[in-house]
C-alpha positions in Angstrom: 51.0 87.0 91.8 52.7 90.4 91.3 56.3 90.2 90.0 57.3 92.6 92.8 56.7 89.7 95.3 58.9 87.2 93.4 60.7 86.2 96.6 57.5 84.6 97.9 57.5 82.2 94.9 60.9 80.7 95.7 60.3 77.1 96.6 62.7 74.5 97.8 60.9 71.6 96.1 61.6 72.0 92.4 58.3 70.3 91.5 56.5 73.2 93.0 58.6 76.0 91.4 57.6 78.6 88.9 59.7 78.3 85.7 62.4 81.0 85.3 61.0 82.3 82.0 57.7 83.0 83.8 59.3 85.7 85.9 59.6 89.3 84.8 62.9 89.8 82.8 64.1 92.3 85.4 63.8 89.7 88.2 65.2 86.6 86.6 68.8 87.2 87.6 67.8 87.8 91.2 65.6 84.7 91.2 68.5 82.6 89.9 70.9 84.1 92.5 68.4 83.3 95.2 68.1 79.6 94.2 71.9 79.3 94.0 72.2 80.7 97.5 69.6 78.1 98.7 71.5 75.2 97.0 69.8 72.3 95.2 66.9 70.4 96.7 68.6 67.2 97.9 66.7 65.5 100.8 68.7 62.5 102.0 66.6 61.3 104.9 63.3 60.9 103.3 61.4 57.6 103.1 61.5 57.6 99.3 58.5 55.9 97.8 58.8 52.6 96.0 57.4 51.9 92.5 57.3 48.5 90.9 58.4 48.0 87.3 57.8 44.5 86.0 57.4 43.3 89.6 60.8 44.8 90.6 60.8 47.5 93.2 62.5 50.8 92.2 63.1 53.8 94.3 65.3 57.0 94.2 68.9 56.5 95.4 70.0 59.5 97.6 73.7 58.4 97.2 73.4 59.8 93.6 73.5 63.3 95.1 77.2 62.7 95.9 78.0 61.7 92.4 75.8 64.3 90.6 75.9 67.5 92.6 73.4 69.1 90.2 70.7 66.5 90.8 67.5 67.4 92.6 64.7 65.4 94.0 61.1 66.6 94.3 59.2 65.0 97.2 55.9 66.3 95.8 56.4 64.8 92.4 58.7 61.8 93.2 60.9 62.8 90.3 64.4 64.0 89.6 65.4 67.3 88.1 68.6 69.2 87.0 69.2 72.2 89.1 71.6 74.0 86.7 69.3 73.4 83.7 66.3 74.6 85.6 68.1 78.0 86.1 69.6 78.5 82.6 68.4 75.9 80.1 66.5 77.2 77.1 63.0 75.8 76.5 64.1 75.0 72.9 66.9 72.7 74.0 66.5 68.9 73.9 65.8 67.4 77.3 64.1 70.4 78.7 60.9 68.6 79.4 62.5 65.6 81.0 64.9 67.2 83.5 63.3 70.7 84.0 59.6 70.8 83.4 58.2 67.3 83.9 61.0 65.6 85.8 62.5 62.1 85.4 61.6 59.0 87.3 63.3 56.1 85.6 65.3 55.4 88.7 66.7 52.1 87.5 68.6 53.8 84.6 71.5 55.6 86.2 73.3 55.9 82.9 70.5 58.3 81.8 72.1 60.9 84.2 75.4 60.4 82.5 73.8 61.0 79.1 72.2 64.2 80.4 75.6 65.6 81.6 76.9 65.1 78.1 80.3 66.5 76.9 82.1 69.8 77.5 80.3 72.5 75.5 76.9 70.8 75.7 73.7 72.4 77.0 74.1 71.0 80.6 77.8 72.1 80.7 76.9 75.6 79.5 74.2 75.8 82.2 76.7 74.8 84.9 79.2 77.4 83.7 76.5 80.1 83.9 75.8 79.1 87.5 79.4 79.4 88.4 79.7 82.8 86.7 76.6 84.1 88.5 78.2 83.2 91.8 81.3 85.1 90.9 80.1 88.5 92.2 83.3 90.3 91.0 82.6 89.3 87.4 79.1 90.9 87.3 78.5 93.8 85.0 77.2 96.1 87.8 80.4 95.5 89.8 82.6 96.0 86.8 80.8 99.2 85.9 81.1 100.5 89.4 84.8 99.7 89.4 85.3 101.4 86.1 83.3 104.3 87.3 85.3 104.7 90.5 88.5 104.5 88.5 87.3 107.1 86.0 86.4 109.4 88.9 89.9 109.0 90.4 91.6 109.7 87.1 89.4 112.7 86.5 90.3 114.2 89.9 94.0 113.5 89.2 93.8 115.4 85.9 91.8 118.2 87.4 94.3 118.7 90.3 97.1 118.7 87.8 95.5 121.5 85.8 94.8 123.4 89.0 98.4 123.2 90.2 99.7 124.4 86.8 97.2 127.3 86.8 98.2 128.3 90.4 101.9 128.6 89.5 101.2 130.6 86.3 98.9 133.0 88.2 101.3 133.4 91.0 104.1 134.3 88.6 101.9 136.5 86.4 102.6 134.4 83.3 100.5 134.0 80.2 98.6 130.8 79.7 98.1 130.5 75.9 100.6 129.9 73.2 100.6 131.0 69.5 100.6 127.4 68.3 99.1 124.7 70.6 98.9 122.0 68.0 100.4 118.5 68.7 103.3 119.3 66.2 104.2 122.6 68.0 107.6 122.7 69.8 106.2 125.3 72.2 102.5 124.9 73.0 102.3 127.8 75.5 103.0 128.0 79.2 99.9 126.0 80.4 100.4 123.0 78.2 104.1 122.9 78.5 104.0 123.1 82.3 101.2 120.5 82.4 103.4 118.1 80.3 106.4 118.8 82.5 104.3 118.1 85.6 103.0 114.8 84.1 106.6 113.7 83.6 107.4 114.2 87.3 104.1 112.8 88.5 103.5 109.1 87.6 99.8 109.2 88.8 99.1 112.2 86.5 100.9 110.7 83.6 98.9 107.5 83.9 95.6 109.4 84.3 96.3 111.5 81.2 96.9 108.5 79.0 97.4 108.7 75.2 93.9 108.4 73.7 91.9 111.1 75.5 90.2 114.2 74.1 91.1 117.7 75.3 87.9 117.9 77.3 88.9 114.8 79.2 92.4 116.0 79.7 91.1 119.3 81.2 93.5 121.5 79.3 91.1 123.2 76.8 91.0 127.0 76.9 87.5 126.9 78.4 88.7 124.7 81.2 91.7 127.1 81.8 89.3 130.1 82.1 87.0 128.2 84.5 89.9 127.4 86.8 91.2 131.0 86.7 87.6 132.2 87.4 87.4 129.9 90.5 90.8 131.3 91.7 89.5 134.8 91.3 86.4 134.1 93.3 88.5 132.6 96.1 90.8 135.6 96.2 87.9 138.0 96.2 86.3 136.1 99.0 89.5 136.4 101.1 89.7 140.1 100.4 86.1 140.7 101.4 86.6 138.7 104.6 89.5 141.0 105.5 87.4 144.1 104.9 84.3 142.9 106.6 82.1 145.8 107.7 85.1 148.2 107.9 85.7 151.3 105.7 87.9 151.4 102.6 89.1 153.8 100.0 88.1 153.5 96.3 90.8 153.8 93.7 89.6 153.8 90.0 91.2 154.4 86.7 89.7 154.0 83.2 91.4 153.4 79.9 91.0 151.5 76.6 92.3 148.0 75.9 94.0 146.9 72.7 90.6 146.4 71.1 89.6 150.0 71.9 87.0 149.0 74.4 86.7 151.2 77.5 87.4 149.5 80.8 87.5 150.6 84.4 89.9 149.1 86.9 88.8 149.1 90.5 91.1 148.8 93.6 90.2 148.9 97.2 92.6 150.4 99.8 92.1 149.4 103.4 93.8 148.6 106.7 93.6 145.0 107.8 93.2 143.7 111.4 97.0 143.8 111.9 97.2 147.5 111.0 98.8 146.9 107.6 97.6 149.1 104.7 96.7 147.0 101.7 95.6 147.7 98.1 93.7 145.0 96.4 92.5 144.8 92.8 88.8 143.6 92.8 87.5 144.0 89.3 87.9 145.1 85.7 84.7 146.5 84.4 84.0 147.1 80.7 81.9 150.2 80.1 80.2 151.5 77.0 81.0 155.1 77.8 83.1 157.1 80.2 80.7 159.7 81.5 80.8 160.2 85.2 77.2 158.9 85.5 77.9 155.7 83.6 81.1 155.1 85.7 79.1 155.7 88.9 76.5 153.1 87.8 79.2 150.6 87.0 80.8 151.1 90.4 77.4 150.7 92.1 76.9 147.4 90.3 80.4 146.1 91.2 80.1 147.0 94.9 76.6 145.4 94.9 78.1 142.1 93.5 80.8 142.3 96.2 78.1 142.9 98.9 79.8 146.2 99.8 78.2 149.6 100.3 79.2 153.1 99.3 78.6 154.1 102.9 81.8 152.2 103.7 83.8 154.4 101.3 86.0 156.8 103.3 88.1 158.1 100.5 88.5 158.0 96.7 91.4 158.5 94.4 91.4 159.1 90.6 93.6 160.8 88.0 93.0 164.4 86.8 90.4 163.7 84.1 87.4 166.0 84.4 84.9 163.1 84.3 86.7 161.6 87.4 87.7 164.6 89.6 85.0 167.1 88.4 83.9 169.1 91.4 80.3 169.4 90.4 79.5 166.5 88.0 82.6 164.3 88.2 82.7 160.8 89.7 84.1 162.0 92.9 81.3 164.5 93.5 78.6 161.8 92.7 80.1 159.4 95.3 80.6 162.2 97.8 76.9 162.9 97.8 76.2 159.4 99.1 79.2 159.1 101.4 80.2 162.4 102.9 83.4 161.0 104.3 84.6 159.8 100.9 87.2 162.6 100.4 88.9 162.8 97.1 92.7 162.6 96.7 94.3 163.1 93.3 
């Protein structure tokens, strides 16, 4: 029979059962658990057959079930078996054939049951202990793994929220994140790590989640993690700005300069009036450009507005400094944009 249908092979009468080792390894624990749920085969009201040994009638004594709770009786075989050993006894163990495979029918030797039980630590005792353990659901590996997994998830979210809170206050105050020396021996590890440590001292849940033997990746304080959090904040802020603008018009404010590494960059700001009639100016991007010609700057602005899902048709004004590539009347940036949006008047 297919191993998938193992439940159909569960028999109450032990004499008719398939041996545990004959099941697929992936199903054995389920089979054992099912038998444990069904309890041992202990019929008490049967008309037990009588056998004669030396002219003396012998028959199974059902009262033995009260004294030996592991004892089973097979009606089909008229033999006794050990329920616990059937579930967990190894074939190599002594007594396997008598109490598991073939059964035992020397009913006049009750002391033989005592011998089978043996002492603490014996094969029968170990089998009984395994039965008890299998019934203790909270001790199973899958339950423990699930519990540890849920605990790990909770600790991870606690650490993540701690890093997010620290990043939020640093961004709000316009403070730098990194320090010159962020080693464990450093007395000042930079704003992010110092604020994080301070937060952990005030928050017992965060302090417990951080622990003492976790890597930087698990602590969520590595520079890469900091940049990811800041990037997420930037996306949320941009989303809020774009929701305020909607399909309305705006003015484009652009300035270009070099950073400390002499790379050309272009800062883009949008000026608009919100639904409450308040004029706002919001920084929406810093674009690195390989050259500062008006054509190249125009291409960079097109790409940025496309990413923001805005159109040059919405531009009703533009403001730059006095550089010729920006304000040039014929080939400057303002003239290139004016060709696409006739209402985008230039203001110095």
